C-alpha positions in Angstrom: -40.6 -6.2 -43.3 -41.4 -8.7 -45.7 -41.5 -12.4 -44.9 -38.1 -13.4 -46.0 -36.6 -10.6 -44.0 -38.3 -11.6 -40.9 -36.9 -15.4 -41.5 -33.7 -13.8 -41.9 -33.8 -11.8 -38.6 -35.3 -14.8 -36.7 -32.3 -16.8 -38.0 -29.7 -14.2 -36.6 -31.5 -13.5 -33.5 -31.6 -17.2 -32.7 -28.1 -18.2 -33.6 -26.9 -15.3 -31.3 -28.9 -16.6 -28.4 -27.5 -20.0 -29.0 -24.0 -18.8 -28.9 -24.8 -16.8 -25.7 -26.0 -20.1 -23.8 -22.6 -21.8 -25.1 -20.7 -18.8 -23.5 -22.4 -19.0 -20.4 -21.9 -23.0 -20.2 -18.6 -22.5 -20.9 -18.3 -19.5 -18.3 -19.9 -21.7 -15.7 -18.0 -25.1 -16.2 -14.3 -24.2 -18.1 -13.8 -27.9 -18.5 -16.6 -28.1 -20.9 -15.0 -25.7 -23.8 -13.6 -28.9 -26.1 -17.0 -30.4 -26.1 -19.3 -27.3 -26.4 -17.4 -25.9 -29.2 -17.3 -28.9 -30.9 -20.8 -29.0 -32.3 -21.3 -26.9 -35.8 -24.6 -24.8 -35.1 -26.8 -25.7 -38.1 -30.2 -23.9 -38.3 -32.6 -26.2 -39.7 -36.5 -24.6 -39.9 -39.5 -27.1 -38.8 -37.7 -29.1 -36.9 -39.9 -28.1 -33.8 -37.2 -28.5 -31.4 -33.2 -28.8 -30.9 -31.3 -31.8 -31.7 -27.5 -33.3 -32.4 -26.2 -36.0 -34.4 -23.0 -36.0 -32.6 -21.5 -33.8 -35.4 -23.7 -31.1 -35.7 -26.5 -29.0 -33.3 -29.9 -28.6 -35.5 -32.0 -25.9 -34.4 -35.3 -24.5 -35.2 -34.9 -20.9 -35.5 -38.4 -20.0 -34.4 -38.1 -22.6 -31.4 -35.2 -21.0 -29.8 -37.1 -17.8 -29.6 -40.0 -19.5 -28.3 -37.7 -21.5 -25.5 -36.2 -18.1 -25.0 -39.1 -16.2 -24.3 -40.0 -19.0 -21.7 -37.0 -18.7 -19.9 -33.3 -17.8 -20.8 -31.9 -20.6 -18.6 -34.1 -23.4 -20.4 -32.5 -22.4 -23.6 -29.2 -22.8 -21.7 -29.9 -25.9 -20.1 -31.4 -27.6 -23.1 -28.1 -26.8 -25.1 -25.9 -28.4 -22.2 -28.2 -31.1 -21.9 -27.6 -31.8 -25.5 -24.0 -31.8 -24.9 -24.0 -34.2 -21.9 -25.5 -36.7 -24.5 -22.4 -36.6 -26.8 -20.1 -35.9 -23.7 -21.7 -39.6 -22.4 -21.5 -41.4 -26.1 -25.8 -41.8 -25.4 -26.2 -41.3 -29.2 -23.9 -44.3 -30.4 -25.0 -47.8 -30.6 -28.7 -46.3 -30.5 -29.8 -48.7 -33.1 -29.3 -52.1 -30.6 -31.6 -51.0 -27.5 -35.2 -50.4 -26.7 -35.1 -47.1 -28.1 -37.9 -45.7 -26.3 -36.7 -46.6 -22.7 -33.2 -45.6 -23.6 -34.2 -41.9 -24.6 -36.0 -41.8 -21.1 -33.0 -43.3 -19.5 -30.3 -40.8 -21.0 -32.5 -37.6 -20.3 -32.6 -38.6 -16.8 -29.1 -38.9 -16.6 -28.1 -35.6 -18.0 -30.7 -34.0 -16.4 -29.9 -35.6 -12.8 -26.3 -34.2 -13.6 -27.6 -30.8 -14.5 -29.4 -30.5 -11.2 -26.2 -31.8 -9.1 -24.4 -29.4 -10.7 -26.7 -26.5 -9.1 -25.7 -23.8 -11.5 -27.6 -20.5 -11.5 -27.4 -20.3 -15.3 -29.4 -23.2 -15.5 -31.7 -23.9 -12.8 -35.4 -24.1 -13.2 -38.1 -23.9 -11.1 -39.7 -26.7 -11.5 -36.4 -28.8 -11.0 -37.9 -29.7 -7.1 -40.7 -31.9 -9.2 -37.7 -33.9 -11.1 -36.0 -34.6 -7.9 -39.3 -35.7 -6.3 -39.8 -37.9 -9.9 -36.3 -39.9 -9.0 -36.7 -40.1 -5.8 -38.2 -43.4 -5.9 -35.3 -44.9 -8.2 -32.4 -44.1 -6.0 -33.5 -47.1 -3.3 -32.3 -49.4 -6.5 -29.9 -47.4 -8.6 -26.4 -46.8 -7.1 -25.3 -44.1 -9.4 -27.1 -42.5 -11.9 -25.7 -43.4 -15.5 -27.6 -44.3 -18.7 -26.7 -47.5 -18.6 -27.9 -48.3 -15.4 -31.1 -46.6 -15.5 -32.0 -48.5 -18.5 -31.4 -51.6 -17.0 -33.5 -50.7 -14.2 -36.5 -50.0 -16.8 -35.7 -53.3 -18.5 -36.9 -55.1 -14.8 -39.3 -52.2 -13.8 -40.5 -50.7 -17.0 -42.7 -47.6 -16.7 -46.6 -47.6 -17.4 -48.1 -45.1 -20.3 -48.8 -42.5 -17.5 -45.3 -42.5 -15.6 -43.4 -42.6 -19.2 -45.4 -39.8 -20.2 -44.4 -37.8 -16.9 -40.9 -38.9 -17.4 -40.9 -37.3 -21.3 -42.5 -33.9 -19.9 -39.8 -33.7 -17.0 -36.4 -35.0 -18.3 -37.1 -34.7 -22.3 -35.6 -31.4 -23.4 -34.0 -32.1 -27.1 -34.9 -34.4 -29.4 -32.9 -37.7 -30.6 -34.5 -37.9 -34.1 -30.7 -37.6 -35.6 -29.7 -40.6 -33.0 -30.6 -43.3 -35.4 -28.5 -42.2 -38.6 -25.0 -43.6 -37.0 -23.9 -44.6 -40.3 -24.0 -41.0 -41.6 -21.6 -39.5 -38.7 -18.2 -38.0 -39.7 -17.3 -38.1 -36.0 -16.4 -41.1 -34.8 -17.2 -42.2 -30.8 -13.4 -42.5 -30.4 -13.3 -38.6 -31.1 -15.8 -38.2 -28.2 -14.2 -40.8 -26.0 -11.2 -38.4 -26.1 -13.5 -35.1 -25.4 -14.7 -37.4 -22.4 -11.0 -38.2 -21.4 -10.1 -34.6 -21.5 -13.0 -33.3 -19.2 -12.6 -36.1 -16.7 -9.1 -35.1 -16.7 -9.9 -31.1 -16.7 -12.4 -31.6 -14.2 -9.9 -32.2 -11.2 -8.6 -28.9 -11.7 -11.6 -26.7 -12.4 -13.9 -27.9 -9.8 -11.6 -27.9 -7.0 -13.7 -24.9 -5.9 -16.9 -25.3 -7.6 -20.0 -27.1 -8.1 -19.1 -30.9 -7.6 -21.4 -33.8 -9.2 -20.5 -37.2 -8.4 -22.5 -38.4 -11.3 -21.0 -36.4 -13.5 -18.1 -38.3 -12.4 -19.7 -41.7 -12.6 -21.3 -40.9 -16.0 -17.7 -40.0 -17.6 -16.3 -43.1 -16.1 -19.0 -45.0 -17.9 -18.4 -43.2 -21.4 -14.5 -43.5 -21.2 -13.8 -46.9 -19.8 -12.7 -49.5 -22.1 -15.0 -51.8 -24.4 -14.1 -55.3 -24.3 -13.9 -57.4 -27.4 -15.4 -61.0 -26.4 -13.3 -62.6 -29.3 -10.2 -61.1 -28.2 -10.6 -62.4 -24.5 -11.1 -65.9 -25.7 -7.7 -65.7 -27.2 -6.2 -65.9 -23.6 -7.5 -69.5 -23.7 -6.1 -70.5 -27.2 -3.2 -73.1 -27.1 -0.7 -73.9 -30.3 -1.7 -77.3 -32.1 -1.1 -79.1 -35.2 -4.0 -79.1 -38.0 -4.2 -80.7 -41.6 -4.7 -77.5 -43.4 -2.3 -75.9 -46.3 0.2 -73.8 -45.2 -0.3 -70.8 -47.7 3.1 -69.2 -46.1 5.4 -71.9 -47.4 3.4 -73.1 -50.3 4.8 -72.0 -53.7 2.0 -72.2 -56.1 4.4 -71.4 -59.1 6.3 -74.4 -59.4 3.2 -76.6 -58.2 1.3 -75.1 -61.2 4.3 -75.4 -63.4 4.6 -78.8 -62.8 0.8 -79.4 -63.6 1.0 -77.8 -67.0 4.4 -79.2 -67.7 3.8 -83.2 -66.8 0.5 -83.7 -66.0 -0.5 -84.8 -62.9 2.8 -84.1 -61.5 3.3 -81.0 -59.4 6.9 -80.2 -58.5 6.1 -79.3 -55.3 3.4 -81.1 -52.7 1.3 -78.6 -50.7 2.3 -78.5 -46.9 -0.4 -80.2 -45.3 0.5 -79.4 -41.5 0.5 -75.8 -40.1 0.8 -75.1 -36.6 -1.8 -72.8 -35.7 -3.5 -71.4 -32.1 -6.9 -72.2 -31.4 -9.0 -72.4 -28.5 -8.9 -76.2 -27.1 -9.2 -77.0 -23.5 -11.4 -74.8 -21.0 -14.2 -74.7 -18.9 -16.8 -72.0 -19.0 -19.3 -71.9 -15.8 -22.7 -70.8 -16.1 -24.4 -69.0 -12.6 -27.7 -70.5 -12.4 -28.5 -68.9 -9.2 -31.8 -67.1 -8.7 -30.1 -63.5 -9.3 -29.0 -64.5 -12.9 -31.5 -64.1 -15.4 -31.8 -67.4 -17.8 -32.2 -65.2 -20.8 -29.2 -63.3 -19.9 -27.4 -66.5 -19.4 -28.0 -68.1 -22.5 -27.0 -65.0 -24.7 -23.9 -65.3 -23.4 -23.5 -68.8 -23.9 -25.0 -68.4 -27.7 -22.5 -65.5 -27.8 -19.8 -67.8 -26.8 -20.8 -70.4 -29.3 -21.2 -68.4 -32.1 -17.3 -67.1 -31.7 -16.4 -70.8 -31.4 -18.1 -72.4 -34.3 -16.2 -70.4 -36.6 -13.5 -72.5 -37.8 -10.8 -70.3 -37.3 -11.2 -70.9 -33.6 -12.1 -74.3 -32.9 -10.0 -77.7 -33.6 -11.8 -80.5 -35.2 -11.5 -82.0 -31.5 -11.8 -80.0 -28.5 -12.6 -80.2 -24.8 -14.4 -77.6 -23.3 -16.9 -78.7 -19.9 -19.8 -76.5 -19.9 -20.6 -76.2 -16.0 -23.8 -75.4 -14.1 -23.8 -74.1 -10.7 -25.2 -71.9 -8.2 -24.6 -73.1 -4.5 -23.3 -76.3 -5.9 -22.5 -78.1 -9.2 -25.8 -79.2 -11.4 -24.5 -80.3 -14.2 -21.4 -80.9 -16.5 -21.8 -81.0 -20.2 -18.9 -82.2 -21.8 -18.3 -80.8 -25.6 -15.9 -82.3 -28.1 -16.7 -81.0 -31.1 -18.9 -78.5 -32.7 -21.9 -81.2 -32.9 -21.6 -81.1 -29.2 -21.9 -77.3 -28.7 -24.8 -77.4 -31.7 -26.8 -80.1 -29.4 -26.4 -78.1 -26.2 -27.6 -74.9 -27.5 -30.6 -76.3 -29.5 -31.6 -78.6 -26.3 -29.5 -77.7 -23.2 -31.7 -77.0 -19.9 -30.4 -74.3 -17.3 -30.6 -75.6 -13.9 -30.0 -74.2 -10.2 -31.9 -70.8 -9.1 -30.4 -71.0 -5.5 -27.8 -69.2 -4.1 -24.3 -68.5 -5.1 -20.9 -69.9 -4.1 -18.3 -69.8 -6.3 -16.3 -72.4 -4.5 -18.1 -75.9 -5.5 -17.6 -75.2 -9.2 -13.9 -74.1 -9.0 -13.4 -77.4 -6.7 -15.1 -79.6 -9.3 -12.9 -78.2 -12.1 -9.9 -79.0 -10.0 -11.1 -82.5 -9.7 -11.2 -82.5 -13.1 -7.9 -81.8 -13.7 -6.8 -83.8 -10.6 -8.2 -86.9 -13.1 -6.5 -85.8 -16.3 -9.5 -84.4 -18.0 -7.8 -82.2 -19.5 -4.5 -82.3 -21.3 -3.9 -78.7 -21.8 -6.1 -76.6 -19.8 -5.8 -73.1 -20.3 -8.5 -71.4 -17.9 -11.9 -70.8 -16.4 -14.6 -68.8 -17.9 -16.9 -67.9 -14.9 -20.4 -66.2 -16.0 -22.0 -64.4 -13.3 -23.5 -61.0 -11.4 -20.6 -60.9 -9.1 -22.6 -61.7 -5.8 -21.0 -64.8 -4.4 -18.8 -66.3 -2.2 -15.2 -66.8 -3.4 -12.2 -69.0 -2.5 -9.9 -68.1 -0.3 -6.9 -69.6 -1.8 -6.5 -68.8 -5.8 -6.6 -71.4 -8.1 -3.7 -72.6 -10.6 -4.8 -71.1 -13.6 -6.8 -68.1 -14.9 -10.1 -67.3 -13.5 -12.1 -64.9 -15.9 -15.1 -63.5 -14.4 -17.5 -62.0 -17.0 -19.8 -59.6 -15.6 -23.0 -58.4 -17.1 -22.4 -54.8 -15.6 -20.4 -53.1 -12.9 -22.5 -52.2 -9.7 -20.6 -50.2 -6.8 -22.5 -52.9 -4.4 -20.8 -56.0 -5.3 -18.2 -57.7 -3.0 -14.2 -56.8 -3.2 -12.9 -58.9 -5.9 -10.0 -61.4 -5.1 -6.4 -60.5 -6.5 -6.9 -63.6 -8.8 -10.1 -63.0 -10.5 -9.3 -61.3 -14.1 -12.8 -59.1 -14.3 -14.8 -58.5 -17.6 -17.6 -56.6 -18.0 -19.8 -57.1 -20.8 -22.7 -54.6 -21.7 -26.2 -56.4 -21.7 -26.7 -54.5 -25.1 -23.8 -56.6 -26.7 -25.0 -59.9 -26.0 -28.2 -58.8 -27.6 
């Protein structure tokens, strides 16, 4: 047999083995069919593993045979591992994160789900070692989503030896194509639709089969809506008259005709006043308690500043109060124009780092309203981690509470709180 014939045979057998693995997954979890059959199987020699970009599933034919030779279950497990990455959108937005930590976090999240599912087609003898490795993390992580594991590792980065052990135990596929987001033909939204379908189907198909709490929590993370902070700030916009040419009512034909015919005498003067909606009067409260990291608070403030300094959002004169509070109000900085905001961003210092009590800041805003500090107050934006004491009585204005992450251990929110979740990587 020639070398070319051997290569052809290897490609043929490896493709059959991958298709067999794919079918085994669907037999064990029928709700996975939409995801499993979405990826195209593409042979790529010298890849030294298996990998996906969200559109294709690339495989090294020789490596497929090597994996299968070690264990047929390991090949099926690796395929399922890669599919779960896509379902949970792990490969989208990759360039914004610490890639090494994100890789480990995603691999741990999907492997934990696979072990919880306890499917005979993918169970491996060394799963007990994987479970032991994760035991210590469970004290600090409420649910094993990639996002929460990633945040855990940002605070508790694994040492070199531990990092290598995580890779050895949990990294089954390669993430070499995650960086090429600009080449994706399949969108993030398309995979979200697949995830939504799985979440709906799992309620039907998993009633009498293996159940995984982590699978549900990861699906919830993958399908929850993304919040556009720029759109959120529109809630605090007000109508106001500003000197600006109203292009909608200005006729350039008559205007230029007058200039060309009569010299400096336009036939129609431009309408200088235009009624537009902009952000004018509101308050930002920064939770400066010990549980909130200063760098995250500053990132949130800079993000808000970048949105507000856009001329389409700012009036020339505004009235924004930036209030720093933990269990008491420490500072109130009044912002009247963009120059004030520039000054605060450059020189402002965070004050506090005690416990968290939301009542003093809200009472302080109430007093500002009583003293007519605002002419057209639109509401309060409270940036916090959610661990604090809430007022019993609802304020008379909108209260938008911006949380950096979801946490099952947070106290129950009062009905009047408008919760908004912003992921940490969005701030960065």
